[in-house]
N, C-alpha and C positions, 0 to 999 in steps of 0.2 A: 073371325077371318084372319088368316095369317098375313102379316105385313111383309111387303117386299122391299128388298134393299139392293143396292148396286155397289160394285167395286170399281174404283178408278185407280189406275196406275200411271204415275208420272216418272219418266226417267230423264233426269237432268244431266249436267256435265259431270257431277261428282257423286250422285247417289240415285237410288231408286226409291220412290215413295209410293205408298198405297193408302187409300182412304176408303172407308165404308160410309155410304150416304143413304139417307132415306129419300122418299119421293118429293119431299119439300125442299131438298137440297142441304139439309143439315148434315154436317160431318160428325159421325158418331165415334169413329176411331181412326187413328192415323199412325203409321209407322214408317221408318226410313232405314235404309241400309246402304253403306257406301259402295261405290264401284271404283275400280282401278283405272288408271290412265298411264300409258307409256308415251314418253316424249323423247325419242332417240336422238333427235336433232332439231334445230330451229325450224319452226313452222310445221313440224310433224307431230301429230297427236293421235293416239290409237287406244281403242277399247278392246276388251275380250268379251264377245257376245255371250259366251257361256257364264262368265262372271256376272254379266248383267242379268241374265235369266235367273241365276241363283239368287241374286240380290232381290229381284222382283218377288220370287217365291217366299223368301224370308219376310219381306215387308208385308206381303198380302196376309200371310198367316198371323203375323203379329198384329196387324190392323184389325183383323176379324176378332182376334182374342180381346183386344182393347174395347171393341164395339160391343162385345157380348152377343153377337149375332150368329145363328147357326148357319152352316154351309148351305143347307137346303133353302134358306130364305134369301140367299143372294142370287138373284135371277138374271142379272146382267153385268157385263164387264167390258171395259174398254181401256185402251192404252193411248197415252201420249208420250212422245219422246223427242229428243233433239233430232235434227235432220242429219244424223250420222249414217254412214254407208257400211252395211254388213255384206261380206263376201264369203260364200260357202262353195264347196266343190259339188260335183254332180251327185255325190252320196250324202250331201248336206253336212259334210265335215268342215271343220275350220280351215281356212286358207289365209296365209300371211299377207297382210297389206303393208308390212313393215320392212324397212331396209335391213333390219336385224335377221329377217327370215323366220322368226318364231311364228308358228302357225296359230298360236293362241291369240296373237294380235291380229284379229280378222275384221276389225271395224275402224274405218277412218272417222275420227271425231268431227263434228260439224265445224269447229273452229280451226281445223287444220287448213293451212294455206300453202301446202306444197304445190298446188296446181294453178298458181297464178298465171304462168305462161300459157297453159292450156285454156284458162278462162279468157285470156286476151285473144287467143285464136278463135274461140267461139264468137266473141264480140266482133272480130274482124270478118267473120263469115257473112255478116249482114243478113242472115236468114230471118224469115218472118217470125220465127218463134221468139226472137229478141223483143218484138213489139209487146210481148206479154211478160217481160221481166225487166222493164224499164230501159231496154236498149243495151244493157251491159250485163254480160255473164259474170257471176261472182264465183270465186274459188270455193265458196262454201256450198255451192250447188253440186248435184250429183255428176253432171256431164263432164266437167273438167277433171274431177277426181277419177272417173272411169278412164278417161283418156290417159291420165298419168299412170294408172295401173297397167294399162295395156302396153305403154311404151317402156316403163321402167321395171315392171315385174311381169314379163311376158309369161313366165311359168305359171304364176297365179292366174293370169287371164286365161291361159289355155285350159287350166283345170276348172275354172269357175263354171258353176251350173245354176247358182242362185245369187241374185243381187237384190238386196232389200234396203229401203229406208228403214231406220231402226224401229219405228212404229209398226211397220208392216211385218218386220221380222218377229216382233213380239206377238202379233196377231197370228202369224203362222205357227209359232211355237205353241200357242194356246189351242189352235183349232186344226192345224194341218192344212189350212187353206192358203192357196197362193194368191188370193184376192189382194188388191192393193187399194189404198185409200185415195179418193179424189183429192184430198188435201195434200198428201205427200207427193203424188205424181204431178199435180198441177203446179205446186209451189217450188219443187226442187228438181223435177225430171223433164221439164218442158212439155208436159202433156197439156193439150188444149181442150179442156173439158167442155167448152162451149161449141166445139166442132164435132161433127158426126164421127169423124175418124179418130180424133184424139191425138194419136201419135203422128208426127211428121218424120217419117223414116228417112226422107232425103236429107234432113238436118244431120242425123247420125251418120249417114253415108259421107256427108261433106266433112265431118270432123274425124273421120277414121274409125267410127264405131258401128259400121254396117252390120257387124256380127253381135251387136248388143243383145238382140232378142234370143239368139242361140245360147248365150251365156247367162242371161238374166232371169229366165222363166217368168217373164213379164206378161200380164194379161192384155188382151186387146182393149178392154174397157176397164176403167177405174170404178170402184164402188163408192157410192155417195157416203158422206160422213154420217155415221150412225146406222148404216145398213147392217142388217143381221147377217153376219158372216157364217155363223153356225155355233154349235155348242162346243164346250171344252172336250178335248180328247181325254180318254181315261188316264193317260199318263200325266197330262197337264193338270187335270183335276186333282190327282193325287199329290203332285208337287206343290200346287197352290193351296191345297186344303179347301177346295171348293167342290161343288156338285157338278157332275157331268151334264146336268140339265141347264147349267148357266150358259146364257147366250152371249156371244162376243160381237161387239159392234166395230165397224171400220173406224179406225182411230184418227188422230190428228197429230201434227207437230206440236211440241209443247207450248210454244207461244200462241198458237191458234186455240189451244184449249183455254189459255188465259183470256183470249179475246172473247170466247164464248162465255166464260165465267163472269166477265164484267160487262159485256155488251148484250148478252143473251136476252136480257129483259126487254130489249128494243126489237126483238125478232119480228114482232107484228107491226112495227112502226117504221115502215120503209122510208117515209118522208122525212123523219127526224133523225134516223140513225146516222146520217152523214154529218151531224153536228158533233158526234161523239168519237173520241179516239181512245183506243186501248193502248196503254203503255205497259208492256210486260218487261220489267226491269230487274235484272239480277247480275250475273257475270257480264252479260251483254244486255242490250235493250232492243226490243222490237216495238214498233208502233204499227197499229193496224186500224184502218178505216174501211167502212163498208158502204156500198151505194147500190141502188137498183140499176144504175147504168154504169158501163165501163168508163173509167177515167184514166186513159193511158198517157203517161208522160215519162220523160227520161229521169233517171235517178231514183225512182221508187219501184220496187218489184211489183209485178202484176200489170194490169188487173187480172186477178184470178177468179174464175167463175165457180161458185159453189165450194170454195175451199174451206169455208167455215159454215155459214148459214146457207141454206138452199136458196138458189135463184138470186143471190146477191153477189156482187163483184167486190173483191177485196184488194186493197192496195196495202203493201207492206214496206215500211222503211225501218231504219234502225241504226244502231251504233254497235260496232263489233266488240268494243271493250268499254264498259262503264264501271260496274262493280269491280271487274278485274283491273281496271286502270287505277281506281282508288287503292286497291291492294298493292299494286305495283309502286305507287307513289310512297306508300308506307315502307315497303321493302327497300326502295331506292335511296331514301333519305337517311342520312347518318344517324338521326335521332329516332328512326323508326324501329322496325323489328318485325315480329310476326303479325300479319294483319288479321288477327282474330276479332271476334265481336267486341271483346273488352277494349282492344286498342282503338277500334273505330269509335266506340262510345266515349272513351277518354278524350280523343281528338275533338269529337263533336262538342263535348262539354267545354273544352278550352276555347274552341272557336266562338261559342256563345259568349264566353267571358270577354274575349278580345273584341268582339263586335259591340258589346256593351260599353267598352272603354273607348274604342276608336270609331265606331259607327261606320258610315259609308267609306271612310278613308282606309279601312283595313285592307292592306295589301293592294291598294288601288292601282299600282303600277305593275302588278304581277298578273300575267295573262296566260292562259293555257288553251291551246288548240288540241282537243282530245283525241286526235286521229292516230293513236299509237299503234293501232292494228288495222289501219286503213280507214277509209270513209265509206260506209255502206250506203248512207243516204245523207243528203240528196245528190252528192257528187258521184256516187257509184265508182269510187276510185280505190281499189285494193292496194295501190302503191302509195297512197297518201301516208304521211308520217306526222307524228305529234310535234308540237312546238311549245316551248315554254319561254316566255319573255319576261325579264324583270328579276332575274336571280341576283343574289349578292353572296358574300362569303359567310353569311349567317348560317350556322349549322345547328342551332338550338331547337328544342322541341317546339317552341313557338313558331319558328320558321317552317317547320313541318306542318303545323296547323294552318298556317297561312297558305302554304302551297296546296294542302288538301282542300281548303275552302275554295280557292280559286279554280282548282280542278273540278270541283263539284259545280261551280258556276259555269265552267266551260261545257260540262256534260249537259246542263240544263239549257244552255244556249244552243247546243247541238240539236236538242229536241225542238227548240223554236225554229231552227233552220229547216228542219223537216216539215214542221207545221206550216211554215210559209209556203213551201213548195206544194203541199197538198191543197192549201187554200187558194193558191194561184191557179190551180188546175181543176176546179170544179167542186171542191169540198168547202164547207162552211163551219169548220171545227171551232168550238168554243169551250169544250169540256174534255178534260183528260181523266180517264179511269185508270188509275195506277195500281198494279199488283206486282208481286214478287218481292225480292229481298230489299228493294229500295224503300218500301213502306216502313221499314224498321230504322231508316236513316232520317232523322228529323231535318237535317240540313237540306237533303235532296227534296224532300216533300215540300218544304217551304219554297225552295227554288223553282220547282216545277210550276208552282202557281205564279210566283212573282216575276220570274224571268220570261214567262210566256204570256202572262196576262189572262190565262184561262182559269176557269174553275177546275179544281182538282177533286176527284171523288176517290176515296179510299174504300175498297169493298168491305162490307161487314163480314163476308166469308173469310175465315182464316186462311183458306187455301183456294183461291179462285181458279188456279189451274186444275186442281183435283175436282172442283165443282164443275168446270167445263167438261172434263172427261166423264164425270158422272152423268151429265146431261146426255152425252153420247151413248153411254151404257144403258141408260133408262130408255132411250129411243129404241135401241136394238132389242131390248127385252120386251118391247111392246107395252110398256107402262104408260106411254103417251102416244097419240096418233102420229106424231112426227117430231122432228128435232125442234122446230119452232115452239111447239106446245110444251115440250120438255124444258126448254130454256126459260120460257115465261113462268112456268110453274115452279121451277127450282131456283130461280135467281134470288139473291139475298139483299140487294140494295147496297147503299154505301153512305159514308160520312162525307160531307162537302167541306172544302176549304176554298175560300175565295182569295184572289190575289190582293196584295196590298198596294193601293194606288200610289202611295207615297214612294214606293220602291221603283216605279216604272222609269223615272228619269235615269236612275243609276244603271238599270239594266239595259235601257236603250243605248246608253253610252258604251256599256260593255259589249253590246251586240254589234255596234258599229266597228269597234276594235276587232271583234271576233271575225267579222266579214273582211276587214282589212288584212288580218293575219292570213286568211285564206288566199287573198290576192298576192300578198308578199311571198308566201310560200311558193305559189305558182311562178312568180317572177324569179325566185331563186332557183327553182328547178329548171327554168328555161335558160339560165346562164351556162354557157359553155356546152 
């Protein structure tokens, strides 16, 4: 009997990755190809959707070659991607979203914050859809970006015929279908999946987007995660090096794929899944918790119905800059340089040496509030700024290491801040499942346990995001009866790390200072 395999594609901020997996969740081959980003001015970031598709095709072909699997044996495929916004004209040609006017820059990157004013307007509308995004619209969501486009690039808006979240764009490129995922529409487009109608068109009327459906080619109903959208088109199959018989599943946002990859094993355990938090940590960090009942509260996105696992409500928090913040600290400091993996490792080694010498006293008066790109959770304040307290004239490499260490502490305390908000509003989280680039940083992994007091699980799967998307692909291919069954069968487990009780006093003190810095920043902002 021929064995069946699936292809998972993950498009992040800087690259497209592809993996070939078997039905037990084992990753057999993986490949990556970079994608370009244009940043013409502050808070503007743009991709080229055709460059992304080309990178996807290159990565898929290379991954299949590494796996040694024939195209005919890959029966399912799915995509995850950042929540970036792709804009095409009525003939599906590229349209510029850039102030430069170049048509190739047709995608607003998820981290783009050009639409902060528009996000504030959405929040001020007081519409009921806000009850399902934590009460505050983020500039990283689709609606404010669409408002910005209509106001600032009216020519682009007039020509627009297709508006996609990046995941759905890739599904369309693969199948020709205009179906959209329940994950993308619910999490980023104010679609209310728990309601019969889904769309609240009066909200779009209120914020000046009454013609959204004329320009967006959006469906009335979203497709459940893992729904069979159809087979690859002949053109897509040729470009990807796969068979036209390969079925494509409705995909997910990248962080949601990570949540499936690390929490999927609890798919059949609704009573205990609320104890577990997925922390998908790379350039930024997302935290995701799931529950059989909605847990709405301010400062955390959601609750979203069926945005990852079926019939479960998901709450999403996060930090807009974490790995990116550590990179920034290295570039910013005079003793820094290029923040590559070697530099991060060098700093981590020196921090370990300094901690052995100085113990808890290491940089004890240095404190970092890590909101350099706003506070996504639990304050939901895109205007928030970072704060560093305790600087001296020391510009040595050791001073960089101390600042790096205390920035990492601030990032971990930010996770604790989100955790407290979740646990004060119905969750009972005591375990963090961490995936993403931060698993390669020993300082952060130690801090996530010690600064929060939680058990930390590092997945055994090398690529939990690809695993989650592979689960979705296997569901679409009919290899399992439903997504829950696919998740349970393909999950890989993890290694546990417990918190150090001896460290709790130190981090309790740091956390009190962390909260006081929030209050003092607020007081300073209120002056004048």
